[in-house]
C-alpha positions in Angstrom: -28.5 -9.4 1.8 -24.7 -9.3 1.6 -22.9 -8.3 -1.6 -20.2 -10.6 -2.9 -17.3 -9.2 -5.0 -15.4 -12.0 -6.7 -11.6 -12.1 -7.0 -12.1 -12.1 -10.8 -14.0 -8.8 -10.7 -11.5 -7.2 -8.3 -8.6 -8.3 -10.5 -10.3 -6.8 -13.6 -11.1 -3.5 -11.8 -7.4 -3.2 -10.6 -6.2 -4.0 -14.1 -8.5 -1.4 -15.6 -7.3 1.3 -13.2 -3.7 0.3 -13.4 -3.8 0.3 -17.2 -5.3 3.8 -17.5 -2.9 5.1 -14.9 0.0 3.5 -16.8 1.3 1.5 -13.8 0.1 -1.9 -14.9 3.0 -3.7 -16.6 2.7 -5.2 -20.0 4.9 -7.1 -22.5 3.9 -5.0 -25.5 6.9 -3.0 -26.7 4.8 -0.2 -28.2 2.8 0.1 -24.9 6.1 0.1 -22.9 7.6 2.9 -25.0 4.5 5.1 -24.5 4.6 4.2 -20.8 8.3 5.3 -20.6 7.5 8.6 -22.2 4.6 9.1 -19.8 6.9 8.1 -16.9 9.4 11.0 -17.6 6.5 13.4 -18.1 5.2 12.5 -14.6 8.7 12.7 -13.0 9.3 16.1 -14.5 5.8 17.3 -13.3 6.4 16.1 -9.8 9.9 17.6 -9.6 8.6 20.9 -10.9 6.1 20.9 -7.9 8.4 19.5 -5.2 11.1 22.1 -5.8 8.7 25.1 -5.1 7.3 23.1 -2.1 10.8 22.7 -0.6 11.3 26.5 -1.3 8.0 27.2 0.6 9.2 24.9 3.4 12.5 26.8 3.7 10.8 30.2 3.6 8.2 29.2 6.3 10.7 27.5 8.5 9.8 29.9 11.4 6.1 29.5 10.8 5.2 26.1 12.2 1.6 25.9 10.9 2.5 26.9 7.3 5.6 24.7 7.3 3.6 21.7 8.6 1.0 22.1 5.8 3.8 22.3 3.3 5.5 19.2 4.8 2.3 17.2 4.5 2.2 18.0 0.8 5.9 17.2 0.3 5.5 13.8 2.0 2.4 13.0 -0.1 3.8 13.9 -3.5 7.2 12.3 -2.6 5.4 9.0 -1.8 3.7 9.2 -5.2 7.0 9.8 -7.0 8.7 7.0 -5.0 6.0 4.5 -5.9 6.0 5.5 -9.5 9.7 5.1 -9.9 9.8 1.8 -8.0 7.1 0.4 -10.2 9.2 1.1 -13.3 12.3 -0.4 -11.6 10.3 -3.6 -10.7 8.2 -3.7 -13.9 9.4 -7.1 -15.1 9.1 -8.8 -11.7 5.7 -7.2 -11.1 4.5 -8.4 -14.6 5.4 -12.0 -13.8 3.7 -11.9 -10.4 0.5 -10.3 -11.8 0.4 -12.9 -14.6 0.7 -15.6 -12.0 -2.0 -14.1 -9.9 -4.2 -13.9 -13.0 -3.6 -17.6 -13.7 -4.6 -18.7 -10.2 -7.4 -16.3 -9.6 -9.1 -16.3 -13.0 -8.6 -19.8 -14.3 -8.4 -22.0 -11.2 -11.8 -23.2 -10.2 -11.0 -23.2 -6.5 -13.1 -21.0 -4.1 -11.6 -21.8 -0.7 -11.3 -18.3 0.6 -14.1 -16.3 -0.9 -14.7 -14.4 2.3 -11.1 -13.0 2.2 -11.5 -11.7 -1.4 -14.9 -10.2 -0.6 -13.6 -8.4 2.6 -10.5 -7.0 0.8 -12.6 -5.7 -2.1 -15.0 -3.9 0.2 -12.2 -2.3 2.3 -10.5 -1.2 -0.9 -13.7 0.4 -2.2 -14.0 2.2 1.2 -10.4 3.4 0.9 -11.1 4.8 -2.6 -14.2 6.6 -1.4 -12.4 8.0 1.6 -9.5 9.1 -0.7 -11.9 11.0 -3.0 -13.5 12.6 0.1 -10.0 13.6 1.5 -9.0 15.1 -1.9 -12.3 17.1 -1.9 -11.6 18.4 1.6 -8.0 19.2 0.8 -9.1 21.1 -2.4 -11.7 23.0 -0.5 -9.9 24.3 2.6 -8.3 27.7 2.6 -4.5 27.6 2.2 -1.8 30.3 2.7 -1.4 32.6 -0.3 1.1 31.4 -2.8 2.7 34.3 -4.7 -0.1 36.5 -5.8 -3.1 34.2 -6.0 -4.5 31.1 -4.3 -3.4 27.8 -5.8 -4.0 24.2 -4.9 -0.8 23.8 -2.9 1.3 26.0 -0.7 4.2 26.0 -3.1 6.2 29.2 -3.5 7.7 29.9 -6.9 10.8 32.1 -7.3 9.3 34.1 -10.1 6.2 36.3 -10.8 3.1 34.3 -11.4 0.7 37.2 -12.2 0.8 36.3 -15.9 -2.3 34.3 -16.8 -0.4 31.8 -19.1 2.1 31.0 -16.3 -0.6 30.8 -13.7 -2.6 28.5 -16.0 0.5 26.2 -16.4 1.1 26.1 -12.7 -2.5 25.3 -12.0 -2.5 22.5 -14.6 0.7 21.1 -13.1 -0.7 21.1 -9.5 -4.1 19.7 -10.6 -2.4 16.8 -12.6 -0.2 15.9 -9.7 -3.1 15.9 -7.2 -5.3 13.8 -9.4 -2.5 11.4 -10.4 -1.8 10.7 -6.7 -4.7 8.3 -7.0 -2.1 5.7 -8.0 -1.3 5.3 -4.3 -4.6 3.4 -3.4 -4.3 1.5 -6.7 -0.8 0.4 -5.7 -2.2 -0.7 -2.3 -4.8 -2.7 -4.2 -2.1 -4.4 -6.3 -0.1 -5.2 -3.1 -3.2 -6.8 -1.6 -3.8 -8.7 -4.8 -0.3 -10.2 -4.7 -0.5 -11.1 -1.0 -4.0 -12.6 -1.6 -2.6 -14.7 -4.4 0.0 -16.2 -1.9 -2.7 -16.8 0.7 -4.9 -18.4 -1.9 -2.2 -20.8 -3.0 -1.3 -21.7 0.6 -4.9 -22.7 1.2 -5.0 -24.7 -2.0 -1.8 -26.5 -0.9 -3.3 -27.2 2.5 -6.4 -28.7 0.8 -4.2 -30.8 -1.5 -2.2 -32.1 1.5 -5.3 -33.2 3.3 -6.2 -35.3 0.2 -2.7 -36.7 -0.3 -2.5 -40.5 0.2 0.6 -41.7 -1.6 4.2 -40.6 -1.8 3.6 -39.3 -5.3 0.9 -37.0 -3.9 3.3 -35.8 -1.2 6.0 -35.2 -3.8 3.6 -33.0 -5.7 2.8 -31.1 -2.5 6.6 -30.5 -1.9 7.0 -29.1 -5.5 4.0 -26.9 -5.0 5.3 -25.7 -1.7 8.6 -24.8 -3.3 6.8 -22.8 -6.0 4.6 -21.0 -3.4 7.6 -20.2 -1.3 9.3 -18.6 -4.3 6.2 -16.6 -5.1 6.0 -15.4 -1.5 9.7 -14.3 -1.6 9.2 -12.4 -4.8 6.0 -10.8 -3.5 7.7 -9.8 -0.3 10.5 -8.1 -2.3 8.0 -5.8 -4.0 5.3 -5.3 -1.4 7.6 -4.6 1.6 8.8 -1.4 -0.1 5.2 -0.3 -1.0 4.0 -0.9 2.6 7.1 0.7 4.2 6.7 3.9 2.2 3.1 4.1 3.3 4.2 3.7 7.0 6.8 6.4 6.4 4.1 8.6 4.9 1.9 8.0 7.9 4.6 8.9 10.3 5.4 12.0 8.3 1.8 13.1 8.5 1.4 12.4 12.2 4.3 14.6 13.3 3.1 17.8 11.7 -0.4 16.9 12.9 0.9 17.0 16.4 2.6 20.3 15.7 -0.7 21.7 14.6 -2.3 20.5 17.8 0.3 22.6 19.7 -0.5 25.7 17.7 -4.3 25.5 17.7 -4.9 25.7 13.9 -8.3 26.4 12.3 -10.9 23.8 12.4 -10.9 23.2 8.6 -7.2 22.5 8.6 -7.6 20.1 11.6 -10.3 18.2 9.7 -8.1 18.0 6.6 -5.2 16.7 8.7 -7.3 14.1 10.5 -8.7 12.9 7.1 -5.2 12.5 5.6 -4.0 10.6 8.7 -7.0 8.3 8.7 -6.7 7.7 4.9 -3.0 6.7 5.2 -3.8 4.5 8.2 -6.7 2.8 6.4 -4.3 1.9 3.6 -1.9 0.3 6.1 -4.9 -1.6 7.7 -5.8 -3.0 4.3 -2.3 -4.4 3.6 -1.8 -5.5 7.2 -5.0 -7.5 7.4 -4.2 -9.2 4.1 -0.6 -10.0 5.3 -1.9 -11.3 8.6 -4.2 -13.7 6.8 -1.3 -15.0 4.7 0.7 -15.7 7.9 -2.3 -17.4 9.4 -2.6 -19.6 6.2 1.1 -20.6 6.6 0.5 -21.6 10.2 -2.7 -23.5 9.2 -0.7 -25.4 6.7 1.9 -26.4 9.3 -0.8 -27.4 11.7 -2.5 -29.6 9.0 0.8 -31.5 8.4 1.2 -32.0 12.2 -2.4 -33.3 12.5 -2.2 -36.0 9.8 -2.0 -39.7 10.7 1.5 -40.9 11.5 0.8 -44.5 12.7 0.8 -47.4 10.2 2.3 -45.2 7.5 5.1 -46.3 5.2 8.6 -45.1 6.3 8.9 -43.2 3.1 5.7 -41.3 3.6 6.7 -40.5 7.2 10.1 -39.2 6.1 8.4 -37.0 3.5 6.0 -35.6 6.1 8.9 -34.7 8.3 10.6 -33.1 5.4 7.5 -31.0 4.7 7.2 -30.0 8.3 10.8 -28.7 8.2 10.0 -26.7 5.1 6.9 -25.2 6.7 8.7 -24.0 9.8 9.5 -20.7 8.0 6.1 -19.0 8.4 5.5 -16.6 5.5 5.3 -12.9 6.3 5.8 -9.5 4.7 8.9 -8.2 6.5 12.0 -5.9 6.3 15.0 -7.1 8.2 15.8 -4.8 11.1 12.8 -2.6 10.5 9.6 -4.6 10.3 9.6 -8.1 11.7 6.2 -8.9 10.2 3.3 -7.0 8.8 0.1 -7.9 10.5 -2.4 -7.0 13.2 0.3 -6.9 15.9 2.4 -4.4 13.8 -0.8 -2.4 13.2 -1.6 -2.2 16.9 2.0 -1.0 17.5 1.6 1.9 15.1 -1.8 2.8 16.6 -0.4 2.7 20.2 2.6 4.9 19.2 0.5 7.4 17.4 -2.0 7.6 20.2 0.8 8.1 22.8 2.4 10.8 20.7 -0.8 12.8 20.2 -2.0 12.3 23.8 1.4 13.5 25.1 1.2 16.6 23.0 -2.4 17.3 24.1 -1.3 17.0 27.7 1.6 19.4 27.2 -0.7 21.9 25.6 -3.3 21.6 28.4 -0.6 22.1 31.0 0.8 25.2 29.3 -2.7 26.8 29.1 -3.4 26.1 32.8 
């Protein structure tokens, strides 16, 4: 018996997580003031951790294994900070899109693409579970000594940390930053929600077009298409950065992973590195699958317009259909000009192939040196 997770439930779970993590936008002034205070608290905490991490990176520049571990931490916490700052910068735009998604997903009695919503929700839950497992592995493995005692990260502080109050503050800072990094999979869930809303509306528009009989029906479809196109454009302006930073984080983790292969690190560190790479890749898979379905929905809409009856139609209706076809030529996609032509399964395979080629080459070089 299969389990069905409705879009309404997924939306409420994301809103619950986003609200408690202070990344879900709201129009309440009192709430926004508290969120601004919390924003600066988080920024200061992450800066206070990133500076010692950069110090450790500099001090360990001749030790590839230690430096690669530190670099993984730097890239992870830098991604969290970038996502957090970007969400504040795009708060108003994000609020409008989430309200629109709530309107169409919670109040519209249309269930055209239930299977998409169910699949995304299950993948998101798996990402969350894998994230918790990766954090546990990261917390458990043995790390290089920081200062005088073992801490959560490999950060090196330019002062004595033997004092128990100082050590306690540092430990609290590192624990908070590690736990709060959970905003990353939540942001991925929000990205999927926004893309899913666009896919949902494209499918609704396709359904309406199939039922359109008169010129007034077609005019309504044109207006709806303009509104959906605007939503897709606004969604792309937000989601493309969130996805691109995840791709950068993935690349940033794969490179030190390859360096660790060359230096034959301990098994526990290798397991942790593999878990981190797979976690970031699974986040890209989630967004790419959703973006690919949105592109497919745009192509299906265009095909539906082409497939309608053209003979014995009024000239006005034929002209409107031609006009709609011209508007549908621009297939929707999550893209960045000059960097990412379109997020989808093809882009996902490109990343997988590049990663596999890189790691295989390093493994071959290592084997040749041993022989």
